[in-house]
N, CA, C and O atoms as CSV, one atom per row, in Angstrom:
chain,resi,resn,atom,element,x,y,z
A,1,MET,N,N,0.848,-1.167,0.000
A,1,MET,CA,C,0.000,0.000,0.000
A,1,MET,C,C,0.897,1.234,0.000
A,1,MET,O,O,1.849,1.323,0.775
A,2,ASP,N,N,0.579,2.193,-0.886
A,2,ASP,CA,C,1.357,3.428,-0.964
A,2,ASP,C,C,0.936,4.365,0.153
A,2,ASP,O,O,-0.246,4.493,0.472
A,3,LYS,N,N,1.923,5.012,0.735
A,3,LYS,CA,C,1.652,5.975,1.798
A,3,LYS,C,C,1.522,7.357,1.174
A,3,LYS,O,O,2.411,7.804,0.450
A,4,ILE,N,N,0.420,8.025,1.453
A,4,ILE,CA,C,0.186,9.378,0.945
A,4,ILE,C,C,0.439,10.348,2.078
A,4,ILE,O,O,-0.007,10.127,3.205
A,5,SER,N,N,1.145,11.410,1.786
A,5,SER,CA,C,1.450,12.390,2.828
A,5,SER,C,C,0.167,13.066,3.298
A,5,SER,O,O,-0.794,13.158,2.534
A,6,PRO,N,N,0.135,13.536,4.533
A,6,PRO,CA,C,-1.051,14.247,5.024
A,6,PRO,C,C,-1.408,15.459,4.161
A,6,PRO,O,O,-2.589,15.748,3.972
A,7,ALA,N,N,-0.423,16.161,3.645
A,7,ALA,CA,C,-0.701,17.327,2.789
A,7,ALA,C,C,-1.369,16.890,1.488
A,7,ALA,O,O,-2.308,17.538,1.025
A,8,ARG,N,N,-0.892,15.799,0.900
A,8,ARG,CA,C,-1.487,15.304,-0.338
A,8,ARG,C,C,-2.915,14.792,-0.092
A,8,ARG,O,O,-3.821,15.052,-0.883
A,9,ARG,N,N,-3.099,14.062,1.014
A,9,ARG,CA,C,-4.423,13.556,1.367
A,9,ARG,C,C,-5.389,14.732,1.549
A,9,ARG,O,O,-6.527,14.680,1.085
A,10,SER,N,N,-4.940,15.771,2.214
A,10,SER,CA,C,-5.772,16.955,2.435
A,10,SER,C,C,-6.144,17.610,1.106
A,10,SER,O,O,-7.288,18.026,0.921
A,11,ALA,N,N,-5.198,17.702,0.190
A,11,ALA,CA,C,-5.474,18.278,-1.129
A,11,ALA,C,C,-6.481,17.414,-1.895
A,11,ALA,O,O,-7.371,17.936,-2.566
A,12,ASN,N,N,-6.334,16.092,-1.788
A,12,ASN,CA,C,-7.286,15.178,-2.448
A,12,ASN,C,C,-8.695,15.393,-1.912
A,12,ASN,O,O,-9.655,15.461,-2.680
A,13,MET,N,N,-8.815,15.499,-0.589
A,13,MET,CA,C,-10.128,15.644,0.020
A,13,MET,C,C,-10.754,17.004,-0.322
A,13,MET,O,O,-11.968,17.087,-0.510
A,14,ARG,N,N,-9.961,18.050,-0.403
A,14,ARG,CA,C,-10.476,19.379,-0.775
A,14,ARG,C,C,-11.009,19.391,-2.194
A,14,ARG,O,O,-11.887,20.191,-2.518
A,15,ALA,N,N,-10.494,18.519,-3.045
A,15,ALA,CA,C,-10.910,18.487,-4.452
A,15,ALA,C,C,-12.267,17.796,-4.645
A,15,ALA,O,O,-12.852,17.875,-5.726
A,16,ILE,N,N,-12.762,17.130,-3.621
A,16,ILE,CA,C,-14.044,16.434,-3.734
A,16,ILE,C,C,-15.158,17.443,-3.497
A,16,ILE,O,O,-15.257,18.049,-2.430
A,17,ARG,N,N,-15.981,17.605,-4.504
A,17,ARG,CA,C,-17.037,18.613,-4.458
A,17,ARG,C,C,-18.281,18.080,-3.760
A,17,ARG,O,O,-18.538,16.876,-3.738
A,18,ALA,N,N,-19.048,19.008,-3.190
A,18,ALA,CA,C,-20.296,18.632,-2.533
A,18,ALA,C,C,-21.476,18.766,-3.488
A,18,ALA,O,O,-22.466,18.049,-3.344
A,19,LYS,N,N,-21.391,19.658,-4.446
A,19,LYS,CA,C,-22.471,19.807,-5.416
A,19,LYS,C,C,-21.888,20.083,-6.787
A,19,LYS,O,O,-20.716,20.433,-6.929
A,20,ASP,N,N,-22.742,19.915,-7.803
A,20,ASP,CA,C,-22.309,20.026,-9.195
A,20,ASP,C,C,-21.186,19.045,-9.514
A,20,ASP,O,O,-20.241,19.374,-10.232
A,21,THR,N,N,-21.301,17.851,-8.977
A,21,THR,CA,C,-20.323,16.801,-9.248
A,21,THR,C,C,-20.567,16.238,-10.647
A,21,THR,O,O,-21.628,16.461,-11.229
A,22,ARG,N,N,-19.616,15.528,-11.175
A,22,ARG,CA,C,-19.788,14.920,-12.497
A,22,ARG,C,C,-21.007,14.007,-12.564
A,22,ARG,O,O,-21.772,14.089,-13.524
A,23,PRO,N,N,-21.213,13.133,-11.566
A,23,PRO,CA,C,-22.424,12.299,-11.623
A,23,PRO,C,C,-23.705,13.134,-11.589
A,23,PRO,O,O,-24.659,12.836,-12.307
A,24,GLU,N,N,-23.728,14.158,-10.773
A,24,GLU,CA,C,-24.921,15.008,-10.706
A,24,GLU,C,C,-25.163,15.724,-12.035
A,24,GLU,O,O,-26.300,15.799,-12.500
A,25,LEU,N,N,-24.115,16.240,-12.639
A,25,LEU,CA,C,-24.262,16.904,-13.934
A,25,LEU,C,C,-24.739,15.916,-14.999
A,25,LEU,O,O,-25.524,16.274,-15.877
A,26,ALA,N,N,-24.266,14.680,-14.917
A,26,ALA,CA,C,-24.703,13.651,-15.881
A,26,ALA,C,C,-26.205,13.383,-15.731
A,26,ALA,O,O,-26.911,13.238,-16.729
A,27,VAL,N,N,-26.689,13.317,-14.499
A,27,VAL,CA,C,-28.125,13.085,-14.282
A,27,VAL,C,C,-28.919,14.281,-14.801
A,27,VAL,O,O,-29.971,14.098,-15.415
A,28,ARG,N,N,-28.442,15.482,-14.568
A,28,ARG,CA,C,-29.146,16.659,-15.066
A,28,ARG,C,C,-29.181,16.679,-16.595
A,28,ARG,O,O,-30.180,17.094,-17.183
A,29,ARG,N,N,-28.107,16.237,-17.241
A,29,ARG,CA,C,-28.110,16.137,-18.712
A,29,ARG,C,C,-29.157,15.131,-19.173
A,29,ARG,O,O,-29.867,15.370,-20.151
A,30,MET,N,N,-29.252,14.004,-18.466
A,30,MET,CA,C,-30.257,12.993,-18.824
A,30,MET,C,C,-31.665,13.559,-18.674
A,30,MET,O,O,-32.524,13.322,-19.524
A,31,LEU,N,N,-31.904,14.301,-17.604
A,31,LEU,CA,C,-33.226,14.892,-17.398
A,31,LEU,C,C,-33.574,15.840,-18.539
A,31,LEU,O,O,-34.683,15.796,-19.072
A,32,ARG,N,N,-32.633,16.692,-18.910
A,32,ARG,CA,C,-32.890,17.630,-20.012
A,32,ARG,C,C,-33.107,16.885,-21.323
A,32,ARG,O,O,-33.954,17.280,-22.124
A,33,ALA,N,N,-32.356,15.819,-21.551
A,33,ALA,CA,C,-32.486,15.059,-22.795
A,33,ALA,C,C,-33.856,14.385,-22.899
A,33,ALA,O,O,-34.349,14.158,-24.004
A,34,THR,N,N,-34.466,14.069,-21.771
A,34,THR,CA,C,-35.800,13.460,-21.797
A,34,THR,C,C,-36.895,14.523,-21.762
A,34,THR,O,O,-38.081,14.195,-21.725
A,35,GLY,N,N,-36.501,15.784,-21.773
A,35,GLY,CA,C,-37.475,16.879,-21.798
A,35,GLY,C,C,-37.914,17.358,-20.426
A,35,GLY,O,O,-38.824,18.180,-20.316
A,36,LEU,N,N,-37.271,16.848,-19.373
A,36,LEU,CA,C,-37.638,17.255,-18.021
A,36,LEU,C,C,-36.818,18.471,-17.596
A,36,LEU,O,O,-35.600,18.395,-17.440
A,37,THR,N,N,-37.499,19.569,-17.416
A,37,THR,CA,C,-36.840,20.787,-16.956
A,37,THR,C,C,-37.679,21.359,-15.820
A,37,THR,O,O,-38.673,20.757,-15.414
A,38,GLY,N,N,-37.286,22.499,-15.317
A,38,GLY,CA,C,-38.046,23.151,-14.261
A,38,GLY,C,C,-37.749,22.617,-12.876
A,38,GLY,O,O,-38.517,22.849,-11.943
A,39,TYR,N,N,-36.661,21.914,-12.733
A,39,TYR,CA,C,-36.284,21.417,-11.422
A,39,TYR,C,C,-35.449,22.465,-10.694
A,39,TYR,O,O,-34.931,23.398,-11.307
A,40,ARG,N,N,-35.328,22.301,-9.417
A,40,ARG,CA,C,-34.525,23.183,-8.580
A,40,ARG,C,C,-33.391,22.374,-7.979
A,40,ARG,O,O,-33.508,21.166,-7.772
A,41,LEU,N,N,-32.295,23.060,-7.703
A,41,LEU,CA,C,-31.095,22.393,-7.203
A,41,LEU,C,C,-30.839,22.733,-5.737
A,41,LEU,O,O,-30.951,23.887,-5.324
A,42,HIS,N,N,-30.497,21.719,-4.971
A,42,HIS,CA,C,-29.981,21.881,-3.606
A,42,HIS,C,C,-30.857,22.776,-2.741
A,42,HIS,O,O,-30.365,23.720,-2.123
A,43,ARG,N,N,-32.145,22.485,-2.695
A,43,ARG,CA,C,-33.085,23.304,-1.933
A,43,ARG,C,C,-32.810,23.185,-0.435
A,43,ARG,O,O,-32.964,22.112,0.147
A,44,LYS,N,N,-32.413,24.267,0.168
A,44,LYS,CA,C,-32.083,24.265,1.591
A,44,LYS,C,C,-33.315,24.101,2.469
A,44,LYS,O,O,-33.198,23.732,3.638
A,45,ASP,N,N,-34.492,24.371,1.920
A,45,ASP,CA,C,-35.713,24.251,2.712
A,45,ASP,C,C,-36.256,22.818,2.746
A,45,ASP,O,O,-37.289,22.567,3.366
A,46,LEU,N,N,-35.582,21.894,2.097
A,46,LEU,CA,C,-36.002,20.487,2.095
A,46,LEU,C,C,-34.988,19.636,2.862
A,46,LEU,O,O,-33.787,19.902,2.797
A,47,PRO,N,N,-35.454,18.621,3.582
A,47,PRO,CA,C,-34.532,17.750,4.311
A,47,PRO,C,C,-33.499,17.129,3.377
A,47,PRO,O,O,-33.848,16.585,2.330
A,48,GLY,N,N,-32.250,17.213,3.754
A,48,GLY,CA,C,-31.164,16.624,2.983
A,48,GLY,C,C,-30.723,17.432,1.784
A,48,GLY,O,O,-29.799,17.032,1.076
A,49,ARG,N,N,-31.374,18.579,1.537
A,49,ARG,CA,C,-31.041,19.401,0.369
A,49,ARG,C,C,-30.885,18.523,-0.874
A,49,ARG,O,O,-29.772,18.365,-1.377
A,50,PRO,N,N,-31.977,17.954,-1.373
A,50,PRO,CA,C,-31.868,17.063,-2.537
A,50,PRO,C,C,-31.086,17.723,-3.672
A,50,PRO,O,O,-31.174,18.932,-3.887
A,51,ASP,N,N,-30.324,16.907,-4.389
A,51,ASP,CA,C,-29.547,17.423,-5.517
A,51,ASP,C,C,-30.473,18.023,-6.565
A,51,ASP,O,O,-30.159,19.050,-7.167
A,52,ILE,N,N,-31.619,17.375,-6.780
A,52,ILE,CA,C,-32.585,17.826,-7.788
A,52,ILE,C,C,-33.977,17.691,-7.168
A,52,ILE,O,O,-34.315,16.650,-6.606
A,53,ALA,N,N,-34.772,18.744,-7.275
A,53,ALA,CA,C,-36.128,18.699,-6.724
A,53,ALA,C,C,-37.117,19.267,-7.732
A,53,ALA,O,O,-36.926,20.362,-8.261
A,54,PHE,N,N,-38.163,18.516,-7.987
A,54,PHE,CA,C,-39.297,18.972,-8.786
A,54,PHE,C,C,-40.363,19.378,-7.769
A,54,PHE,O,O,-41.125,18.539,-7.288
A,55,ILE,N,N,-40.409,20.654,-7.451
A,55,ILE,CA,C,-41.211,21.149,-6.341
A,55,ILE,C,C,-42.698,20.836,-6.521
A,55,ILE,O,O,-43.312,20.256,-5.626
A,56,GLY,N,N,-43.281,21.203,-7.647
A,56,GLY,CA,C,-44.711,20.999,-7.858
A,56,GLY,C,C,-45.119,19.546,-7.862
A,56,GLY,O,O,-46.240,19.211,-7.480
A,57,ARG,N,N,-44.226,18.683,-8.287
A,57,ARG,CA,C,-44.526,17.244,-8.361
A,57,ARG,C,C,-44.138,16.509,-7.081
A,57,ARG,O,O,-44.456,15.332,-6.910
A,58,LYS,N,N,-43.447,17.216,-6.183
A,58,LYS,CA,C,-42.944,16.626,-4.941
A,58,LYS,C,C,-42.093,15.393,-5.225
A,58,LYS,O,O,-42.332,14.311,-4.689
A,59,ARG,N,N,-41.102,15.585,-6.078
A,59,ARG,CA,C,-40.146,14.533,-6.419
A,59,ARG,C,C,-38.740,15.040,-6.082
A,59,ARG,O,O,-38.357,16.141,-6.476
A,60,ALA,N,N,-37.986,14.229,-5.357
A,60,ALA,CA,C,-36.621,14.584,-4.987
A,60,ALA,C,C,-35.673,13.507,-5.491
A,60,ALA,O,O,-35.950,12.312,-5.387
A,61,ILE,N,N,-34.550,13.956,-6.039
A,61,ILE,CA,C,-33.537,13.027,-6.541
A,61,ILE,C,C,-32.222,13.334,-5.842
A,61,ILE,O,O,-31.742,14.467,-5.853
A,62,PHE,N,N,-31.653,12.306,-5.237
A,62,PHE,CA,C,-30.323,12.400,-4.656
A,62,PHE,C,C,-29.374,11.647,-5.573
A,62,PHE,O,O,-29.699,10.552,-6.030
A,63,VAL,N,N,-28.217,12.209,-5.846
A,63,VAL,CA,C,-27.182,11.541,-6.638
A,63,VAL,C,C,-26.038,11.265,-5.675
A,63,VAL,O,O,-25.353,12.186,-5.230
A,64,HIS,N,N,-25.837,9.987,-5.358
A,64,HIS,CA,C,-24.862,9.604,-4.342
A,64,HIS,C,C,-23.673,8.878,-4.947
A,64,HIS,O,O,-23.811,8.079,-5.872
A,65,GLY,N,N,-22.508,9.175,-4.404
A,65,GLY,CA,C,-21.308,8.417,-4.717
A,65,GLY,C,C,-21.352,7.104,-3.950
A,65,GLY,O,O,-21.654,7.088,-2.757
A,66,CYS,N,N,-21.059,6.031,-4.614
A,66,CYS,CA,C,-21.184,4.702,-4.013
A,66,CYS,C,C,-20.294,4.532,-2.784
A,66,CYS,O,O,-20.739,3.997,-1.769
A,67,PHE,N,N,-19.057,4.976,-2.867
A,67,PHE,CA,C,-18.138,4.799,-1.745
A,67,PHE,C,C,-18.588,5.628,-0.546
A,67,PHE,O,O,-18.665,5.106,0.567
A,68,TRP,N,N,-18.884,6.894,-0.751
A,68,TRP,CA,C,-19.175,7.831,0.342
A,68,TRP,C,C,-20.474,7.499,1.061
A,68,TRP,O,O,-20.635,7.817,2.239
A,69,HIS,N,N,-21.406,6.855,0.349
A,69,HIS,CA,C,-22.704,6.575,0.948
A,69,HIS,C,C,-22.930,5.082,1.177
A,69,HIS,O,O,-24.036,4.670,1.528
A,70,GLY,N,N,-21.880,4.264,0.978
A,70,GLY,CA,C,-21.933,2.842,1.320
A,70,GLY,C,C,-22.916,2.024,0.520
A,70,GLY,O,O,-23.632,1.190,1.074
A,71,HIS,N,N,-22.960,2.255,-0.792
A,71,HIS,CA,C,-23.835,1.469,-1.662
A,71,HIS,C,C,-23.376,0.014,-1.657
A,71,HIS,O,O,-22.218,-0.272,-1.353
A,72,ASP,N,N,-24.287,-0.909,-1.994
A,72,ASP,CA,C,-23.929,-2.331,-1.959
A,72,ASP,C,C,-23.373,-2.840,-3.294
A,72,ASP,O,O,-23.582,-3.998,-3.656
A,73,CYS,N,N,-22.671,-1.976,-4.014
A,73,CYS,CA,C,-21.991,-2.373,-5.252
A,73,CYS,C,C,-20.502,-2.553,-4.936
A,73,CYS,O,O,-20.083,-2.264,-3.815
A,74,PRO,N,N,-19.696,-3.020,-5.889
A,74,PRO,CA,C,-18.268,-3.217,-5.606
A,74,PRO,C,C,-17.556,-1.946,-5.118
A,74,PRO,O,O,-16.704,-2.023,-4.234
A,75,GLU,N,N,-17.890,-0.800,-5.674
A,75,GLU,CA,C,-17.243,0.446,-5.228
A,75,GLU,C,C,-17.696,0.819,-3.820
A,75,GLU,O,O,-16.898,1.278,-3.002
A,76,GLY,N,N,-18.968,0.620,-3.548
A,76,GLY,CA,C,-19.508,0.998,-2.251
A,76,GLY,C,C,-19.089,0.076,-1.125
A,76,GLY,O,O,-18.999,0.511,0.024
A,77,THR,N,N,-18.833,-1.173,-1.424
A,77,THR,CA,C,-18.425,-2.114,-0.380
A,77,THR,C,C,-16.907,-2.151,-0.210
A,77,THR,O,O,-16.392,-2.842,0.669
A,78,ARG,N,N,-16.200,-1.412,-1.047
A,78,ARG,CA,C,-14.735,-1.331,-0.911
A,78,ARG,C,C,-14.407,-0.631,0.402
A,78,ARG,O,O,-14.955,0.428,0.708
A,79,ARG,N,N,-13.523,-1.224,1.160
A,79,ARG,CA,C,-13.156,-0.647,2.452
A,79,ARG,C,C,-11.957,0.279,2.294
A,79,ARG,O,O,-11.051,0.007,1.506
A,80,PRO,N,N,-11.958,1.356,3.038
A,80,PRO,CA,C,-10.777,2.227,3.024
A,80,PRO,C,C,-9.559,1.441,3.500
A,80,PRO,O,O,-9.688,0.475,4.251
A,81,ARG,N,N,-8.390,1.859,3.062
A,81,ARG,CA,C,-7.178,1.139,3.449
A,81,ARG,C,C,-6.491,1.763,4.653
A,81,ARG,O,O,-5.600,1.156,5.248
A,82,SER,N,N,-6.896,2.956,5.007
A,82,SER,CA,C,-6.281,3.600,6.163
A,82,SER,C,C,-7.369,4.288,6.988
A,82,SER,O,O,-8.460,4.562,6.490
A,83,ARG,N,N,-7.061,4.556,8.229
A,83,ARG,CA,C,-7.935,5.279,9.155
A,83,ARG,C,C,-9.346,4.684,9.215
A,83,ARG,O,O,-10.345,5.402,9.166
A,84,LEU,N,N,-9.398,3.365,9.321
A,84,LEU,CA,C,-10.685,2.675,9.397
A,84,LEU,C,C,-11.535,3.186,10.557
A,84,LEU,O,O,-12.760,3.251,10.457
A,85,GLU,N,N,-10.874,3.547,11.659
A,85,GLU,CA,C,-11.611,4.021,12.831
A,85,GLU,C,C,-12.347,5.328,12.544
A,85,GLU,O,O,-13.301,5.666,13.244
A,86,TYR,N,N,-11.917,6.055,11.531
A,86,TYR,CA,C,-12.600,7.280,11.115
A,86,TYR,C,C,-13.605,7.010,9.992
A,86,TYR,O,O,-14.767,7.411,10.073
A,87,TRP,N,N,-13.139,6.325,8.945
A,87,TRP,CA,C,-13.956,6.194,7.740
A,87,TRP,C,C,-15.163,5.277,7.879
A,87,TRP,O,O,-16.227,5.593,7.345
A,88,LEU,N,N,-15.038,4.175,8.565
A,88,LEU,CA,C,-16.173,3.262,8.685
A,88,LEU,C,C,-17.348,3.912,9.430
A,88,LEU,O,O,-18.480,3.828,8.954
A,89,PRO,N,N,-17.114,4.559,10.589
A,89,PRO,CA,C,-18.235,5.269,11.233
A,89,PRO,C,C,-18.736,6.450,10.393
A,89,PRO,O,O,-19.925,6.768,10.430
A,90,LYS,N,N,-17.854,7.096,9.645
A,90,LYS,CA,C,-18.259,8.217,8.799
A,90,LYS,C,C,-19.234,7.741,7.721
A,90,LYS,O,O,-20.279,8.360,7.522
A,91,ILE,N,N,-18.911,6.661,7.030
A,91,ILE,CA,C,-19.777,6.134,5.972
A,91,ILE,C,C,-21.082,5.622,6.571
A,91,ILE,O,O,-22.152,5.833,6.000
A,92,GLU,N,N,-21.002,4.951,7.719
A,92,GLU,CA,C,-22.226,4.478,8.385
A,92,GLU,C,C,-23.096,5.663,8.800
A,92,GLU,O,O,-24.321,5.604,8.695
A,93,GLY,N,N,-22.476,6.719,9.262
A,93,GLY,CA,C,-23.222,7.927,9.616
A,93,GLY,C,C,-23.890,8.548,8.402
A,93,GLY,O,O,-25.017,9.037,8.491
A,94,ASN,N,N,-23.195,8.530,7.262
A,94,ASN,CA,C,-23.796,9.041,6.021
A,94,ASN,C,C,-25.049,8.238,5.668
A,94,ASN,O,O,-26.064,8.809,5.270
A,95,GLN,N,N,-24.974,6.919,5.812
A,95,GLN,CA,C,-26.125,6.063,5.497
A,95,GLN,C,C,-27.305,6.364,6.419
A,95,GLN,O,O,-28.449,6.437,5.969
A,96,LYS,N,N,-27.025,6.536,7.699
A,96,LYS,CA,C,-28.101,6.836,8.654
A,96,LYS,C,C,-28.713,8.206,8.365
A,96,LYS,O,O,-29.933,8.366,8.413
A,97,ARG,N,N,-27.879,9.180,8.071
A,97,ARG,CA,C,-28.375,10.521,7.746
A,97,ARG,C,C,-29.212,10.477,6.470
A,97,ARG,O,O,-30.275,11.094,6.407
A,98,ASP,N,N,-28.742,9.751,5.451
A,98,ASP,CA,C,-29.507,9.621,4.208
A,98,ASP,C,C,-30.889,9.027,4.488
A,98,ASP,O,O,-31.888,9.509,3.954
A,99,ALA,N,N,-30.952,7.992,5.316
A,99,ALA,CA,C,-32.230,7.346,5.637
A,99,ALA,C,C,-33.158,8.316,6.360
A,99,ALA,O,O,-34.359,8.340,6.092
A,100,ARG,N,N,-32.606,9.123,7.282
A,100,ARG,CA,C,-33.437,10.123,7.978
A,100,ARG,C,C,-34.001,11.138,6.999
A,100,ARG,O,O,-35.171,11.508,7.091
A,101,HIS,N,N,-33.170,11.596,6.055
A,101,HIS,CA,C,-33.630,12.585,5.085
A,101,HIS,C,C,-34.734,12.023,4.190
A,101,HIS,O,O,-35.726,12.699,3.918
A,102,VAL,N,N,-34.557,10.793,3.740
A,102,VAL,CA,C,-35.574,10.157,2.891
A,102,VAL,C,C,-36.874,10.016,3.672
A,102,VAL,O,O,-37.946,10.337,3.159
A,103,ALA,N,N,-36.784,9.540,4.904
A,103,ALA,CA,C,-37.985,9.363,5.727
A,103,ALA,C,C,-38.682,10.703,5.969
A,103,ALA,O,O,-39.910,10.778,5.936
A,104,SER,N,N,-37.916,11.741,6.208
A,104,SER,CA,C,-38.492,13.062,6.453
A,104,SER,C,C,-39.187,13.600,5.202
A,104,SER,O,O,-40.273,14.175,5.292
A,105,LEU,N,N,-38.575,13.419,4.058
A,105,LEU,CA,C,-39.211,13.849,2.813
A,105,LEU,C,C,-40.489,13.066,2.552
A,105,LEU,O,O,-41.509,13.644,2.179
A,106,GLN,N,N,-40.436,11.761,2.745
A,106,GLN,CA,C,-41.613,10.928,2.524
A,106,GLN,C,C,-42.740,11.298,3.489
A,106,GLN,O,O,-43.912,11.248,3.116
A,107,ALA,N,N,-42.398,11.666,4.713
A,107,ALA,CA,C,-43.411,12.089,5.678
A,107,ALA,C,C,-44.091,13.376,5.224
A,107,ALA,O,O,-45.229,13.647,5.608
A,108,ARG,N,N,-43.410,14.158,4.421
A,108,ARG,CA,C,-43.974,15.397,3.870
A,108,ARG,C,C,-44.709,15.157,2.550
A,108,ARG,O,O,-45.181,16.102,1.919
A,109,GLY,N,N,-44.803,13.910,2.142
A,109,GLY,CA,C,-45.533,13.573,0.921
A,109,GLY,C,C,-44.692,13.569,-0.345
A,109,GLY,O,O,-45.238,13.577,-1.449
A,110,TRP,N,N,-43.383,13.556,-0.204
A,110,TRP,CA,C,-42.474,13.549,-1.348
A,110,TRP,C,C,-42.115,12.120,-1.735
A,110,TRP,O,O,-42.057,11.229,-0.887
A,111,SER,N,N,-41.874,11.916,-3.026
A,111,SER,CA,C,-41.287,10.671,-3.522
A,111,SER,C,C,-39.802,10.925,-3.708
A,111,SER,O,O,-39.401,12.002,-4.150
A,112,VAL,N,N,-38.993,9.943,-3.374
A,112,VAL,CA,C,-37.542,10.115,-3.390
A,112,VAL,C,C,-36.900,9.025,-4.238
A,112,VAL,O,O,-37.252,7.850,-4.132
A,113,LEU,N,N,-35.957,9.428,-5.078
A,113,LEU,CA,C,-35.172,8.490,-5.878
A,113,LEU,C,C,-33.701,8.758,-5.597
A,113,LEU,O,O,-33.253,9.905,-5.623
A,114,THR,N,N,-32.957,7.700,-5.330
A,114,THR,CA,C,-31.509,7.820,-5.185
A,114,THR,C,C,-30.867,7.226,-6.427
A,114,THR,O,O,-31.120,6.075,-6.781
A,115,VAL,N,N,-30.041,8.017,-7.079
A,115,VAL,CA,C,-29.268,7.544,-8.229
A,115,VAL,C,C,-27.838,7.346,-7.743
A,115,VAL,O,O,-27.212,8.273,-7.228
A,116,TRP,N,N,-27.335,6.144,-7.908
A,116,TRP,CA,C,-25.977,5.812,-7.475
A,116,TRP,C,C,-24.991,6.034,-8.615
A,116,TRP,O,O,-25.340,5.893,-9.787
A,117,GLY,N,N,-23.786,6.374,-8.269
A,117,GLY,CA,C,-22.743,6.607,-9.267
A,117,GLY,C,C,-22.548,5.435,-10.208
A,117,GLY,O,O,-22.262,5.630,-11.389
A,118,CYS,N,N,-22.700,4.211,-9.697
A,118,CYS,CA,C,-22.498,3.021,-10.535
A,118,CYS,C,C,-23.608,2.840,-11.563
A,118,CYS,O,O,-23.449,2.052,-12.496
A,119,GLU,N,N,-24.725,3.545,-11.420
A,119,GLU,CA,C,-25.854,3.402,-12.336
A,119,GLU,C,C,-25.769,4.341,-13.541
A,119,GLU,O,O,-26.579,4.233,-14.462
A,120,LEU,N,N,-24.819,5.242,-13.548
A,120,LEU,CA,C,-24.787,6.273,-14.585
A,120,LEU,C,C,-24.597,5.707,-15.983
A,120,LEU,O,O,-25.039,6.322,-16.954
A,121,GLY,N,N,-23.960,4.570,-16.112
A,121,GLY,CA,C,-23.752,3.962,-17.427
A,121,GLY,C,C,-24.912,3.090,-17.885
A,121,GLY,O,O,-24.883,2.561,-18.996
A,122,ASP,N,N,-25.919,2.933,-17.059
A,122,ASP,CA,C,-27.060,2.085,-17.390
A,122,ASP,C,C,-27.940,2.779,-18.430
A,122,ASP,O,O,-28.447,3.869,-18.167
A,123,PRO,N,N,-28.132,2.177,-19.596
A,123,PRO,CA,C,-28.949,2.829,-20.629
A,123,PRO,C,C,-30.419,2.970,-20.228
A,123,PRO,O,O,-31.157,3.727,-20.860
A,124,LYS,N,N,-30.853,2.259,-19.194
A,124,LYS,CA,C,-32.237,2.365,-18.727
A,124,LYS,C,C,-32.451,3.532,-17.767
A,124,LYS,O,O,-33.593,3.867,-17.451
A,125,LEU,N,N,-31.371,4.154,-17.300
A,125,LEU,CA,C,-31.505,5.215,-16.306
A,125,LEU,C,C,-32.345,6.403,-16.785
A,125,LEU,O,O,-33.190,6.871,-16.023
A,126,PRO,N,N,-32.160,6.913,-18.003
A,126,PRO,CA,C,-33.017,8.032,-18.420
A,126,PRO,C,C,-34.511,7.680,-18.370
A,126,PRO,O,O,-35.328,8.514,-17.982
A,127,GLY,N,N,-34.865,6.469,-18.755
A,127,GLY,CA,C,-36.256,6.037,-18.680
A,127,GLY,C,C,-36.757,5.956,-17.251
A,127,GLY,O,O,-37.900,6.317,-16.967
A,128,ARG,N,N,-35.903,5.481,-16.347
A,128,ARG,CA,C,-36.271,5.424,-14.920
A,128,ARG,C,C,-36.502,6.823,-14.379
A,128,ARG,O,O,-37.443,7.055,-13.620
A,129,LEU,N,N,-35.634,7.765,-14.772
A,129,LEU,CA,C,-35.787,9.146,-14.314
A,129,LEU,C,C,-37.110,9.728,-14.816
A,129,LEU,O,O,-37.857,10.352,-14.063
A,130,LEU,N,N,-37.379,9.510,-16.091
A,130,LEU,CA,C,-38.610,10.027,-16.690
A,130,LEU,C,C,-39.841,9.437,-15.991
A,130,LEU,O,O,-40.772,10.163,-15.644
A,131,ALA,N,N,-39.836,8.128,-15.792
A,131,ALA,CA,C,-40.965,7.483,-15.130
A,131,ALA,C,C,-41.128,7.989,-13.697
A,131,ALA,O,O,-42.251,8.220,-13.248
A,132,PHE,N,N,-40.033,8.161,-12.984
A,132,PHE,CA,C,-40.103,8.632,-11.597
A,132,PHE,C,C,-40.711,10.028,-11.512
A,132,PHE,O,O,-41.575,10.286,-10.674
A,133,VAL,N,N,-40.261,10.917,-12.375
A,133,VAL,CA,C,-40.728,12.300,-12.295
A,133,VAL,C,C,-42.165,12.438,-12.780
A,133,VAL,O,O,-42.919,13.250,-12.244
A,134,THR,N,N,-42.550,11.673,-13.769
A,134,THR,CA,C,-43.879,11.864,-14.378
A,134,THR,C,C,-44.965,10.955,-13.822
A,134,THR,O,O,-46.137,11.143,-14.148
A,135,GLU,N,N,-44.613,9.974,-12.990
A,135,GLU,CA,C,-45.648,9.081,-12.467
A,135,GLU,C,C,-46.645,9.881,-11.637
A,135,GLU,O,O,-46.263,10.839,-10.965
A,136,PRO,N,N,-47.915,9.498,-11.678
A,136,PRO,CA,C,-48.934,10.254,-10.935
A,136,PRO,C,C,-48.802,10.077,-9.424
A,136,PRO,O,O,-49.585,10.649,-8.665
């Protein structure tokens, strides 16, 4: 295992964006390509600040990185190689927080869809997005 200096690790972590990430931009491109517009981004007045929200339809879309949110795919189940005492509780905390946000939105009458980073290459994803947003 290669040892990364604390300064390099810090620079790597600073480069990870919280919004307007590549996966999020890809989902927004898919939405526009299917004709879905009029969504709002990162609404602070909604639990979890969904990445994409269709306010009138009460539809929220979260775009999650598999590793950071502990998805059950190969990337999400990959364990960190260092500082396990920090990262494992951090990822578990992210999962618990995500579940609270989804439950809170659903209690307000919202439908919630989580798009995982590993799903971005799936040719069925644009159809799933369209069906989710337009379902009655």
